[in-house]
LOVEXDREN-608865 format. One record per residue (C-alpha): residue number from 1; x, y, z; chain. Coordinates in steps of 0.05 Angstrom, whole numbers, plus 32768, in hexadecimal, padded with zeros to 4 digits. Example, Ala and Ser with C-alpha at 12.3 -4.5 7.8 and 13.67 -1.06 7.14 Angstrom:
% LOVEXDREN-608865
(1 (80F6 7FA6 809C) "A"),
(2 (8111 7FEB 808F) "A"),
END
This chain:
% LOVEXDREN-608865
(1 (7CE2 7C34 8464) "A"),
(2 (7CAB 7C5E 8449) "A"),
(3 (7CA0 7CA4 8435) "A"),
(4 (7C7A 7CAD 846F) "A"),
(5 (7CAA 7C95 84A2) "A"),
(6 (7CD1 7CC5 84CA) "A"),
(7 (7D18 7CB8 84C5) "A"),
(8 (7D35 7CAE 8512) "A"),
(9 (7D6A 7CE2 8520) "A"),
(10 (7DB4 7CCA 851B) "A"),
(11 (7DE8 7CC0 8555) "A"),
(12 (7E0E 7CE8 8537) "A"),
(13 (7E4C 7CD1 8560) "A"),
(14 (7E43 7C8A 8551) "A"),
(15 (7E3D 7CA6 8503) "A"),
(16 (7E7C 7CC3 8509) "A"),
(17 (7EA8 7C8B 8527) "A"),
(18 (7E86 7C5D 84EF) "A"),
(19 (7E9A 7C95 84B6) "A"),
(20 (7EE1 7C8A 84CE) "A"),
(21 (7EE0 7C40 84CF) "A"),
(22 (7EC7 7C42 8486) "A"),
(23 (7EFF 7C71 847B) "A"),
(24 (7F32 7C46 8494) "A"),
(25 (7F14 7C08 846E) "A"),
(26 (7F10 7C27 8439) "A"),
(27 (7F5D 7C33 843B) "A"),
(28 (7F5C 7BE4 8448) "A"),
(29 (7F3A 7BDA 8412) "A"),
(30 (7F62 7BFB 83D8) "A"),
(31 (7FA5 7BD8 83F7) "A"),
(32 (7F83 7B8D 83F2) "A"),
(33 (7F64 7B9D 83AC) "A"),
(34 (7FB7 7BB3 8399) "A"),
(35 (7FBF 7B65 83A4) "A"),
(36 (7F98 7B52 8369) "A"),
(37 (7FBF 7B31 8334) "A"),
(38 (7FC3 7B43 82F1) "A"),
(39 (7F93 7B0A 82C9) "A"),
(40 (7F87 7B0D 827A) "A"),
(41 (7F55 7B37 8266) "A"),
(42 (7F38 7B04 823D) "A"),
(43 (7F22 7AD6 8277) "A"),
(44 (7EF7 7B16 8290) "A"),
(45 (7ED1 7B24 8254) "A"),
(46 (7EC3 7B0C 820F) "A"),
(47 (7EF1 7B22 81D1) "A"),
(48 (7EEA 7B60 81B2) "A"),
(49 (7ED7 7B3E 8172) "A"),
(50 (7E8C 7B3F 8191) "A"),
(51 (7E86 7B7E 819E) "A"),
(52 (7EA1 7B96 814E) "A"),
(53 (7E6B 7B59 813E) "A"),
(54 (7E3B 7B7D 8162) "A"),
(55 (7E49 7BC0 8151) "A"),
(56 (7E49 7BB0 8106) "A"),
(57 (7E09 7B8D 8111) "A"),
(58 (7DEE 7BC6 812E) "A"),
(59 (7E07 7BFD 80F9) "A"),
(60 (7DEE 7BCE 80BC) "A"),
(61 (7DAF 7BCA 80DC) "A"),
(62 (7DA5 7C16 80DF) "A"),
(63 (7DB1 7C16 8098) "A"),
(64 (7D8E 7BE6 8083) "A"),
(65 (7D4D 7BF8 80B6) "A"),
(66 (7D4D 7C3B 80D5) "A"),
(67 (7D04 7C2F 80E0) "A"),
(68 (7D11 7BF8 8111) "A"),
(69 (7D4C 7C1B 8133) "A"),
(70 (7D20 7C5B 813E) "A"),
(71 (7CE2 7C35 8155) "A"),
(72 (7D0F 7C13 818E) "A"),
(73 (7D2C 7C59 819E) "A"),
(74 (7CE6 7C78 819E) "A"),
(75 (7CC8 7C47 81C4) "A"),
(76 (7D04 7C4F 81FF) "A"),
(77 (7CFF 7C94 81F8) "A"),
(78 (7CAE 7C9D 8200) "A"),
(79 (7CB0 7C6F 823D) "A"),
(80 (7CE7 7C92 8262) "A"),
(81 (7CCA 7CD3 8250) "A"),
(82 (7C85 7CC7 8264) "A"),
(83 (7CA0 7CAC 82AA) "A"),
(84 (7CC8 7CE8 82B7) "A"),
(85 (7C8C 7D16 82A9) "A"),
(86 (7C5C 7CE7 82CF) "A"),
(87 (7C91 7CF0 830C) "A"),
(88 (7C94 7D37 8301) "A"),
(89 (7C4D 7D46 8301) "A"),
(90 (7C45 7D1A 8340) "A"),
(91 (7C75 7D46 8366) "A"),
(92 (7C5F 7D82 8349) "A"),
(93 (7C1B 7D70 8367) "A"),
(94 (7C35 7D62 83B0) "A"),
(95 (7C33 7D21 83AE) "A"),
(96 (7C69 7CF8 83C7) "A"),
(97 (7C57 7CB8 83A4) "A"),
(98 (7C7C 7C8F 8367) "A"),
(99 (7C51 7C96 832A) "A"),
(100 (7C24 7C54 830C) "A"),
(101 (7C60 7C1B 8306) "A"),
(102 (7C52 7BE6 82C9) "A"),
(103 (7C94 7BCE 82CD) "A"),
(104 (7CA0 7B85 82D6) "A"),
(105 (7CB1 7B62 8316) "A"),
(106 (7CF8 7B64 8330) "A"),
(107 (7D12 7B45 836C) "A"),
(108 (7D4B 7B70 836D) "A"),
(109 (7D13 7BA0 8380) "A"),
(110 (7CDA 7B80 83A8) "A"),
(111 (7CE7 7BB6 83E3) "A"),
(112 (7CAF 7BDD 83EE) "A"),
(113 (7CDF 7C20 83ED) "A"),
(114 (7CE8 7C10 83A3) "A"),
(115 (7C99 7C13 838F) "A"),
(116 (7C84 7C51 83C4) "A"),
(117 (7CC4 7C7E 83C1) "A"),
(118 (7CBC 7CA7 8387) "A"),
(119 (7D05 7CBE 837B) "A"),
(120 (7D14 7C69 8381) "A"),
(121 (7CDC 7C4A 8356) "A"),
(122 (7CF3 7C86 8324) "A"),
(123 (7D3F 7C6B 8324) "A"),
(124 (7D22 7C23 8323) "A"),
(125 (7CF3 7C28 82E4) "A"),
(126 (7D24 7C65 82C1) "A"),
(127 (7D4F 7C1C 82CB) "A"),
(128 (7D22 7BE8 82AC) "A"),
(129 (7D10 7C15 8271) "A"),
(130 (7D59 7C16 8260) "A"),
(131 (7D5D 7BC7 8265) "A"),
(132 (7D26 7BB7 8241) "A"),
(133 (7D41 7BEA 8207) "A"),
(134 (7D87 7BC9 8209) "A"),
(135 (7D65 7B82 8208) "A"),
(136 (7D3A 7B9C 81D0) "A"),
(137 (7D75 7BB6 81A8) "A"),
(138 (7D9E 7B77 81B2) "A"),
(139 (7D63 7B46 81A6) "A"),
(140 (7D4C 7B72 816B) "A"),
(141 (7D9B 7B6F 8140) "A"),
(142 (7D96 7B4D 8104) "A"),
(143 (7DD9 7B34 80E1) "A"),
(144 (7DF7 7B0E 8116) "A"),
(145 (7E03 7AC5 811E) "A"),
(146 (7DD3 7AA3 8150) "A"),
(147 (7E09 7A91 817A) "A"),
(148 (7E27 7AD6 8183) "A"),
(149 (7DE4 7AFB 818B) "A"),
(150 (7DDE 7ACB 81C8) "A"),
(151 (7E22 7ADB 81E3) "A"),
(152 (7E0D 7B29 81D6) "A"),
(153 (7DC6 7B1B 81FA) "A"),
(154 (7DED 7B03 823A) "A"),
(155 (7E25 7B32 823B) "A"),
(156 (7DFB 7B6D 822C) "A"),
(157 (7DCC 7B58 8263) "A"),
(158 (7E06 7B49 8293) "A"),
(159 (7E1B 7B92 8295) "A"),
(160 (7DCF 7BAA 829F) "A"),
(161 (7DD3 7B7B 82D9) "A"),
(162 (7E10 7B9B 82F5) "A"),
(163 (7DF2 7BDD 82EC) "A"),
(164 (7DB1 7BCB 8316) "A"),
(165 (7DA2 7C11 8348) "A"),
(166 (7D9B 7BDA 8378) "A"),
(167 (7DE3 7BC6 8370) "A"),
(168 (7DFC 7C0A 8391) "A"),
(169 (7DEF 7C2E 83D6) "A"),
(170 (7DDF 7C74 83B7) "A"),
(171 (7D9E 7C52 8394) "A"),
(172 (7D90 7C17 83C6) "A"),
(173 (7D56 7C33 83F0) "A"),
(174 (7D62 7BF7 8420) "A"),
(175 (7DA6 7C01 8429) "A"),
(176 (7DA5 7C43 8438) "A"),
(177 (7D6F 7C40 8460) "A"),
(178 (7D90 7C10 8485) "A"),
(179 (7DD5 7C3A 8481) "A"),
(180 (7DAA 7C68 84A7) "A"),
(181 (7D8A 7C42 84DE) "A"),
(182 (7DC9 7C27 84F5) "A"),
(183 (7DF0 7C66 84F3) "A"),
(184 (7E1F 7C4D 84BB) "A"),
(185 (7E2D 7C0A 84D5) "A"),
(186 (7E15 7BE1 84A6) "A"),
(187 (7E43 7C08 8474) "A"),
(188 (7E7E 7BF6 84A7) "A"),
(189 (7E6E 7BAB 84A4) "A"),
(190 (7E5E 7BB1 8462) "A"),
(191 (7EA0 7BC6 8450) "A"),
(192 (7EC0 7B95 8480) "A"),
(193 (7E9B 7B5D 845C) "A"),
(194 (7EBD 7B78 8416) "A"),
(195 (7F05 7B84 8432) "A"),
(196 (7EFE 7B34 8454) "A"),
(197 (7EE6 7B19 840A) "A"),
(198 (7F1F 7B42 83E7) "A"),
(199 (7F53 7B39 8411) "A"),
(200 (7F43 7AEA 8417) "A"),
(201 (7F44 7AE6 83CB) "A"),
(202 (7F86 7B00 83BD) "A"),
(203 (7F69 7B52 83A1) "A"),
(204 (7F2E 7B32 837A) "A"),
(205 (7EE0 7B40 8395) "A"),
(206 (7EC4 7B07 839F) "A"),
(207 (7E8A 7B01 83C9) "A"),
(208 (7E7D 7ACE 8404) "A"),
(209 (7E3F 7AA9 83F1) "A"),
(210 (7E35 7A85 8436) "A"),
(211 (7E53 7A82 8487) "A"),
(212 (7E98 7A5D 847B) "A"),
(213 (7E96 7A52 84BF) "A"),
(214 (7E4A 7A30 84C7) "A"),
(215 (7E61 79F0 84A2) "A"),
(216 (7E9A 79B9 84A2) "A"),
(217 (7EA2 7981 8479) "A"),
(218 (7E9B 793F 8497) "A"),
(219 (7E75 795D 84D7) "A"),
(220 (7E2B 797D 84BB) "A"),
(221 (7E46 7977 846D) "A"),
(222 (7E50 7932 8455) "A"),
(223 (7E3F 7909 8495) "A"),
(224 (7E24 78D1 8476) "A"),
(225 (7E50 788D 8496) "A"),
(226 (7E7C 7871 8468) "A"),
(227 (7ECD 7867 845C) "A"),
(228 (7F05 7870 842A) "A"),
(229 (7F18 782A 840B) "A"),
(230 (7F3C 7842 83D6) "A"),
(231 (7F71 787C 83BD) "A"),
(232 (7F9A 7891 8388) "A"),
(233 (7FB4 78D3 836F) "A"),
(234 (7F6E 78E2 834F) "A"),
(235 (7F3A 78CD 837C) "A"),
(236 (7F2A 78AB 83C6) "A"),
(237 (7EF0 7879 83BD) "A"),
(238 (7EB8 7877 83F7) "A"),
(239 (7E91 7837 8408) "A"),
(240 (7E55 784F 8429) "A"),
(241 (7E46 7828 846F) "A"),
(242 (7DFC 7800 845F) "A"),
(243 (7DC1 7816 8481) "A"),
(244 (7D9E 77D3 846B) "A"),
(245 (7DA6 778D 8488) "A"),
(246 (7DAC 7775 843C) "A"),
(247 (7DBB 77A4 83FB) "A"),
(248 (7DB2 7796 83AF) "A"),
(249 (7DE8 7767 8392) "A"),
(250 (7E0A 779D 8366) "A"),
(251 (7E2C 77D8 837B) "A"),
(252 (7E1C 781F 836A) "A"),
(253 (7E55 7859 835F) "A"),
(254 (7E4A 789E 8356) "A"),
(255 (7E7F 78CB 8331) "A"),
(256 (7E65 7916 8345) "A"),
(257 (7E8F 794A 8320) "A"),
(258 (7ECC 7963 832E) "A"),
(259 (7EBC 79A7 8320) "A"),
(260 (7EA2 79AA 836D) "A"),
(261 (7EAB 797C 83A4) "A"),
(262 (7E7B 7937 83AE) "A"),
(263 (7E56 794C 83E7) "A"),
(264 (7E1D 7973 83C0) "A"),
(265 (7E03 792B 83C1) "A"),
(266 (7E0A 792D 8412) "A"),
(267 (7DFE 7975 842D) "A"),
(268 (7DDA 7958 846C) "A"),
(269 (7DAB 791B 8475) "A"),
(270 (7D6A 7934 8462) "A"),
(271 (7D7C 7945 8416) "A"),
(272 (7DBE 7919 840D) "A"),
(273 (7DB4 78ED 83D1) "A"),
(274 (7DEC 78BF 83EC) "A"),
(275 (7DC2 78B0 842B) "A"),
(276 (7D83 78A2 8404) "A"),
(277 (7DA4 7872 83D9) "A"),
(278 (7DBF 784D 840E) "A"),
(279 (7D85 784C 8434) "A"),
(280 (7D6A 782C 83F2) "A"),
(281 (7D93 77EA 83FD) "A"),
(282 (7DCC 77F4 83CF) "A"),
(283 (7E1E 77F2 83DB) "A"),
(284 (7E2C 7834 83C5) "A"),
(285 (7E6B 784F 83B3) "A"),
(286 (7E84 789C 839F) "A"),
(287 (7EBD 78B2 8389) "A"),
(288 (7EDE 78F2 83AF) "A"),
(289 (7F0A 7913 8379) "A"),
(290 (7F47 7939 8386) "A"),
(291 (7F58 797C 837C) "A"),
(292 (7F88 7987 834F) "A"),
(293 (7FCF 79B1 835E) "A"),
(294 (7FFD 79C2 8324) "A"),
(295 (8017 797D 832E) "A"),
(296 (7FDE 796C 8307) "A"),
(297 (7FE7 7996 82CA) "A"),
(298 (7FEE 795D 8296) "A"),
(299 (7FB6 793B 82B5) "A"),
(300 (7F81 792F 8277) "A"),
(301 (7F3D 7914 8267) "A"),
(302 (7F62 78CE 825A) "A"),
(303 (7F77 78CF 829D) "A"),
(304 (7F38 78DA 82BE) "A"),
(305 (7F20 78A4 829D) "A"),
(306 (7F57 786B 82A6) "A"),
(307 (7F6B 7885 82EA) "A"),
(308 (7F25 7897 8300) "A"),
(309 (7EEF 7875 82E1) "A"),
(310 (7F04 783B 82C8) "A"),
(311 (7F31 7830 830B) "A"),
(312 (7EED 7837 8341) "A"),
(313 (7ECE 7808 8319) "A"),
(314 (7EF9 77D4 831C) "A"),
(315 (7F0B 77DB 8369) "A"),
(316 (7EC1 77E0 8370) "A"),
(317 (7EBB 779A 8353) "A"),
(318 (7EF5 7777 837C) "A"),
(319 (7ED8 779A 83C0) "A"),
(320 (7E92 7782 83AC) "A"),
(321 (7EAF 773F 838A) "A"),
(322 (7E78 7756 8350) "A"),
(323 (7E82 774B 8303) "A"),
(324 (7E57 778F 82F2) "A"),
(325 (7E43 77CF 8317) "A"),
(326 (7E12 7807 8314) "A"),
(327 (7E32 7855 82FE) "A"),
(328 (7E18 7894 8306) "A"),
(329 (7E3E 78D0 82E8) "A"),
(330 (7E23 791C 82F9) "A"),
(331 (7E34 7955 82CA) "A"),
(332 (7E80 7953 82B4) "A"),
(333 (7E82 7907 82D4) "A"),
(334 (7E43 78F5 82AC) "A"),
(335 (7E6D 790A 826C) "A"),
(336 (7EAC 78E7 827C) "A"),
(337 (7E84 78A9 8290) "A"),
(338 (7E6C 78AA 824E) "A"),
(339 (7EAB 78A9 822B) "A"),
(340 (7EBA 7871 8261) "A"),
(341 (7E82 7849 824D) "A"),
(342 (7E96 785D 81FC) "A"),
(343 (7ED6 7841 8207) "A"),
(344 (7EC0 7801 8230) "A"),
(345 (7E8F 77EA 81FC) "A"),
(346 (7ECB 77F1 81C7) "A"),
(347 (7F02 77C7 81F7) "A"),
(348 (7EB9 7792 81FF) "A"),
(349 (7EC0 77A2 824B) "A"),
(350 (7E7B 7794 8266) "A"),
(351 (7E87 77AA 82AE) "A"),
(352 (7E55 77DB 82B0) "A"),
(353 (7E07 77C3 82B0) "A"),
(354 (7DE7 7805 82B8) "A"),
(355 (7DF9 7855 82AD) "A"),
(356 (7DD6 788D 82D0) "A"),
(357 (7DE3 78D2 82B3) "A"),
(358 (7DD3 791B 82DE) "A"),
(359 (7DCD 794F 82B9) "A"),
(360 (7E06 7942 828A) "A"),
(361 (7E12 7954 8249) "A"),
(362 (7E32 792B 8212) "A"),
(363 (7E16 7945 81D6) "A"),
(364 (7E3A 7990 81CE) "A"),
(365 (7E18 79AB 8195) "A"),
(366 (7DE5 79DC 81BE) "A"),
(367 (7E11 79F9 81FA) "A"),
(368 (7DD6 7A13 821F) "A"),
(369 (7DE9 7A51 823F) "A"),
(370 (7E30 7A47 8256) "A"),
(371 (7E44 7A47 8214) "A"),
(372 (7E47 7A90 8216) "A"),
(373 (7E8A 7A78 822F) "A"),
(374 (7EA1 7A4B 8206) "A"),
(375 (7EBB 7A74 81CB) "A"),
(376 (7F08 7A75 81B7) "A"),
(377 (7F0C 7AB6 81D9) "A"),
(378 (7EFE 7A98 8222) "A"),
(379 (7F1D 7A58 820F) "A"),
(380 (7F5B 7A70 81F5) "A"),
(381 (7F64 7A9F 8232) "A"),
(382 (7F58 7A69 8262) "A"),
(383 (7F87 7A38 8236) "A"),
(384 (7FBA 7A6A 8241) "A"),
(385 (7FB0 7A76 828E) "A"),
(386 (7FB0 7A26 8299) "A"),
(387 (7FEC 7A1C 8273) "A"),
(388 (8013 7A50 82A0) "A"),
(389 (7FF5 7A36 82DD) "A"),
(390 (7FEB 79EA 82D6) "A"),
(391 (7FA4 79EF 82ED) "A"),
(392 (7F62 7A17 82DB) "A"),
(393 (7F59 7A2C 831F) "A"),
(394 (7F15 7A28 8343) "A"),
(395 (7F01 7A75 8343) "A"),
(396 (7EFB 7A73 82F5) "A"),
(397 (7EC2 7A37 82F6) "A"),
(398 (7EA0 7A4C 8339) "A"),
(399 (7E9C 7A9E 8319) "A"),
(400 (7E88 7A84 82CF) "A"),
(401 (7E4A 7A54 82F1) "A"),
(402 (7E3A 7A8D 831F) "A"),
(403 (7E30 7AC3 82E2) "A"),
(404 (7DFF 7A99 82C0) "A"),
(405 (7DD7 7AA9 8303) "A"),
(406 (7DF6 7AEE 8315) "A"),
(407 (7DBF 7B12 8337) "A"),
(408 (7DB3 7AD2 8363) "A"),
(409 (7DFB 7ABF 836F) "A"),
(410 (7E25 7AFA 8367) "A"),
(411 (7DFE 7B43 8372) "A"),
(412 (7DCA 7B36 83A2) "A"),
(413 (7DFB 7B0F 83D2) "A"),
(414 (7E28 7B49 83C1) "A"),
(415 (7DF2 7B7B 83D5) "A"),
(416 (7DE4 7B54 8414) "A"),
(417 (7E26 7B4D 8424) "A"),
(418 (7E46 7B9B 841B) "A"),
(419 (7E0E 7BCA 840F) "A"),
(420 (7DE4 7BA5 8452) "A"),
(421 (7E1E 7B8D 847D) "A"),
(422 (7E01 7B46 8485) "A"),
(423 (7E23 7B07 8493) "A"),
(424 (7E23 7AD1 8466) "A"),
(425 (7DEF 7AA1 8472) "A"),
(426 (7DFA 7A5C 8489) "A"),
(427 (7DE6 7A38 844B) "A"),
(428 (7E05 79F6 843E) "A"),
(429 (7DF3 79F6 83E9) "A"),
(430 (7E1B 7A36 83E4) "A"),
(431 (7E48 7A26 8415) "A"),
(432 (7E5C 79EA 83E5) "A"),
(433 (7E5B 7A1A 83A8) "A"),
(434 (7E94 7A39 83C3) "A"),
(435 (7EBA 7A00 83CE) "A"),
(436 (7ED9 79F9 838C) "A"),
(437 (7F0B 79C8 8371) "A"),
(438 (7F3B 79D9 8338) "A"),
(439 (7F47 79B8 82F7) "A"),
(440 (7F88 799C 82D4) "A"),
(441 (7FA2 79BE 829D) "A"),
(442 (7F99 798A 826A) "A"),
(443 (7F54 796F 827E) "A"),
(444 (7F39 79BA 827C) "A"),
(445 (7F51 79C2 8232) "A"),
(446 (7F3B 797C 8216) "A"),
(447 (7EFB 7987 8235) "A"),
(448 (7EF3 79C9 8219) "A"),
(449 (7F15 79BE 81D6) "A"),
(450 (7EF6 797E 81CA) "A"),
(451 (7EB7 7977 81E9) "A"),
(452 (7E95 79BE 81F3) "A"),
(453 (7EB5 79DD 81AF) "A"),
(454 (7EBC 799D 817F) "A"),
(455 (7E91 7975 8199) "A"),
(456 (7EBB 793A 8188) "A"),
(457 (7E91 7901 81B4) "A"),
(458 (7E4F 7910 818C) "A"),
(459 (7E74 790F 8155) "A"),
(460 (7E90 78C6 8164) "A"),
(461 (7ED8 78EC 8160) "A"),
(462 (7EF0 78F2 81AE) "A"),
(463 (7F39 78DE 81AC) "A"),
(464 (7F45 78B1 81EB) "A"),
(465 (7F6E 787B 81F9) "A"),
(466 (7F7C 7866 81B8) "A"),
(467 (7F35 7868 81A4) "A"),
(468 (7F07 7899 8180) "A"),
(469 (7ED1 7895 81B3) "A"),
(470 (7E80 789D 81A3) "A"),
(471 (7E43 78B7 81C3) "A"),
(472 (7E21 7877 8199) "A"),
(473 (7E44 7849 81BF) "A"),
(474 (7E30 7854 8206) "A"),
(475 (7E04 7811 81FF) "A"),
(476 (7DF7 7804 8247) "A"),
(477 (7DAF 7813 825D) "A"),
(478 (7DA7 785B 8275) "A"),
(479 (7D84 787D 82A3) "A"),
(480 (7D8B 78CD 829A) "A"),
(481 (7D76 7908 82BD) "A"),
(482 (7D77 7954 82A5) "A"),
(483 (7D55 798D 82C8) "A"),
(484 (7D29 79BE 82AA) "A"),
(485 (7D4A 7A04 82BD) "A"),
(486 (7D96 79E5 82BF) "A"),
(487 (7DC8 7A25 82A9) "A"),
(488 (7E07 79F4 829D) "A"),
(489 (7DE5 79B7 8283) "A"),
(490 (7DAE 79C7 8259) "A"),
(491 (7D73 799C 825C) "A"),
(492 (7D6C 7998 8213) "A"),
(493 (7DB0 7986 8207) "A"),
(494 (7DBC 7950 8239) "A"),
(495 (7D79 7932 8213) "A"),
(496 (7D99 7937 81DB) "A"),
(497 (7DD7 7913 81EA) "A"),
(498 (7DB0 78D8 820C) "A"),
(499 (7D84 78C9 81CC) "A"),
(500 (7DC5 78C5 81A1) "A"),
(501 (7DDF 788A 81D6) "A"),
(502 (7DE1 784B 81B9) "A"),
(503 (7DBE 7827 81F7) "A"),
(504 (7D72 7802 81E5) "A"),
(505 (7D5E 7814 8231) "A"),
(506 (7D62 7858 8239) "A"),
(507 (7D35 7883 826A) "A"),
(508 (7D36 78CD 8269) "A"),
(509 (7D1B 78FA 82A9) "A"),
(510 (7D13 793E 82AA) "A"),
(511 (7D16 795A 82EF) "A"),
(512 (7CFD 79A5 82FD) "A"),
(513 (7D2A 79D7 831D) "A"),
(514 (7D74 79DB 830A) "A"),
(515 (7DBE 79C1 8308) "A"),
(516 (7DC0 79B6 8355) "A"),
(517 (7D77 79BC 836C) "A"),
(518 (7D57 798A 833B) "A"),
(519 (7D8A 7954 8349) "A"),
(520 (7D8F 795B 839C) "A"),
(521 (7D38 795A 839C) "A"),
(522 (7D2E 7929 83D7) "A"),
(523 (7CE5 7909 83D3) "A"),
(524 (7CD5 7920 8418) "A"),
(525 (7CD5 796E 8407) "A"),
(526 (7C9E 795F 83CE) "A"),
(527 (7CC3 799B 83A3) "A"),
(528 (7CCE 7990 835B) "A"),
(529 (7CAC 7961 8333) "A"),
(530 (7CC1 793B 82F6) "A"),
(531 (7CAC 792F 82B4) "A"),
(532 (7CB9 78E8 828B) "A"),
(533 (7CA5 78CF 8245) "A"),
(534 (7CB5 788F 8233) "A"),
(535 (7CD4 789A 81E6) "A"),
(536 (7D11 78B1 81EF) "A"),
(537 (7D19 78B8 81A1) "A"),
(538 (7CEF 78F0 819D) "A"),
(539 (7D10 7935 818C) "A"),
(540 (7D13 795E 81D4) "A"),
(541 (7CDC 7991 81C1) "A"),
(542 (7CA8 7952 81B0) "A"),
(543 (7CC8 792B 81EF) "A"),
(544 (7CB9 7961 821D) "A"),
(545 (7C74 7973 8201) "A"),
(546 (7C5C 792E 81FD) "A"),
(547 (7C74 7923 8245) "A"),
(548 (7C52 7911 828D) "A"),
(549 (7C5D 7939 82C7) "A"),
(550 (7C66 7918 830B) "A"),
(551 (7C62 793A 8356) "A"),
(552 (7C97 7931 8376) "A"),
(553 (7CE0 791A 8370) "A"),
(554 (7D02 78EA 8336) "A"),
(555 (7D2C 78C7 8373) "A"),
(556 (7CEF 7893 837E) "A"),
(557 (7CEC 7889 832E) "A"),
(558 (7D3A 7879 832B) "A"),
(559 (7D3C 784E 8363) "A"),
(560 (7D06 7824 8343) "A"),
(561 (7D2B 781E 8307) "A"),
(562 (7D6A 7817 8323) "A"),
(563 (7D5B 77DF 8350) "A"),
(564 (7D40 77B5 830F) "A"),
(565 (7D88 77C1 82F7) "A"),
(566 (7DB1 77AA 833C) "A"),
(567 (7DA0 7762 8345) "A"),
(568 (7D80 773A 8388) "A"),
(569 (7D93 774B 83D4) "A"),
(570 (7DCD 7736 83F0) "A"),
(571 (7DEA 773C 8439) "A"),
(572 (7DFD 7788 8441) "A"),
(573 (7E4D 779A 843A) "A"),
(574 (7E6C 77B7 8469) "A"),
(575 (7EA3 77F6 844D) "A"),
(576 (7EE5 77CE 842F) "A"),
(577 (7F04 7783 842E) "A"),
(578 (7F42 7765 8436) "A"),
(579 (7F64 778A 8406) "A"),
(580 (7F47 77CC 8414) "A"),
(581 (7F4E 77E1 8457) "A"),
(582 (7F2A 7817 846A) "A"),
(583 (7F58 7856 8461) "A"),
(584 (7F30 7886 8485) "A"),
(585 (7EE7 789F 8497) "A"),
(586 (7EBD 78BE 846A) "A"),
(587 (7EC5 78F6 8452) "A"),
(588 (7F09 78E4 8447) "A"),
(589 (7F3D 7918 843B) "A"),
(590 (7F3E 7929 83EF) "A"),
(591 (7EFB 7950 83FA) "A"),
(592 (7F20 797C 842E) "A"),
(593 (7F5D 7993 840D) "A"),
END
């Protein structure tokens, strides 16, 4: 829509019919919201202590340095008033166009109307002036602990993002234009989408990110051929069918994170790391985790190590008749793999030949962006929730990670679905993102208290199975990949953990992009590059400064490293053996629950 276009005449009969539908849907929406269960407010927002600290710091600044506060206010007033006068002047002269716009580019306002229409451009510019003012005030606060300041910056930014004019019908020109063009049908469709989401989530407003009917695990996701050859209460062990006549002698086990499901590594053939590994000539095993219910409430980090990591390693050794295996741990599974390797070192268990870590934190002294959710206000509330429910329900982790990228994963999908009335896209990655899993109560608390808050592994004090585990006891050859824009496992923290490991053979690679795209980065796409530096003893900033950039995926570099750790070629192995019969075809049964 532009200011020169004449609006089409509305179909009044259709418009009135849609207004009736909107009224009916609104009543249904109110009923759906009434089903929402009460939750601890501390799970929804930081505690009052943070706001008190912020108010105290601001008052302290006003008293100690009033000139700074006035400078910030005058700058904001000046921009806002100047823009208002320019807009008024243009309208007084009969110019139905927006005044000059020097505000920064923002994807939320990419439509032409935000730039050309005087009303919507005025709203956009004023919003951006306000957003800048809030950012400057919070960023300029003195007297706050750095961790508190980081949290205040994050949560004030969340409020600013939520209040974007793009998020509301009356101030979103694209949504209004579409509503007019469709005689209100887009609003009917949007309300139907909202009602569906609220009803499906027991009164919670959780926007559907992808078309759930477009995908089915085992049919068009997770289709690499293989078989489940072992199962216990914690996991199913999938052995993939070979695609080469010979394979490397030493098998490979991948431990994916149990916060989500393993098929992020096997979305479809063209970007499947699992398929790529098999095609390189490896006997590949992948752990598919159970989705815990309340009967798993007493499962802790020790259970994951003993009944999953150590058990999987032993079963793979039996199936392949090998004394050693190579292992991969991704995210939380990488952290737990580090614990397992430390325990094995203390037990003189040499079953692991080499270890690869994908986006893994083992030193939590710098918690990265996710650290804003790791103070006692949130963790105390989570501990209370899991004590009552027996599990940390998947929605809490999904929501937490989504709000680290709120504009991309919360507000933009909500605008598309609710204001524009669009159906969710058929996007496999977003489908996987919404297919979360629960966390056992004891494990969740131990992870948050002992690792995230206490940093006990890096301090050499992590208590597990009768030992105090240390990151320095990880002594097998290590290959680690971190991602440059990772919102969950900051690359510098990942590097600092690897730097402390006791291994003499260490390789660290920094991939472009984030927590998922930086890992699921097949060579065929030639999309994201990576950095290498042969000296992993340097401080992280020095390592990056001296690193060499390489175009393309890190997969082939890892493949060459892994081949050197995997022995000679032997005849390809089919899934299972006499004592490990095939239980079912991949992707198994646990992934479907």
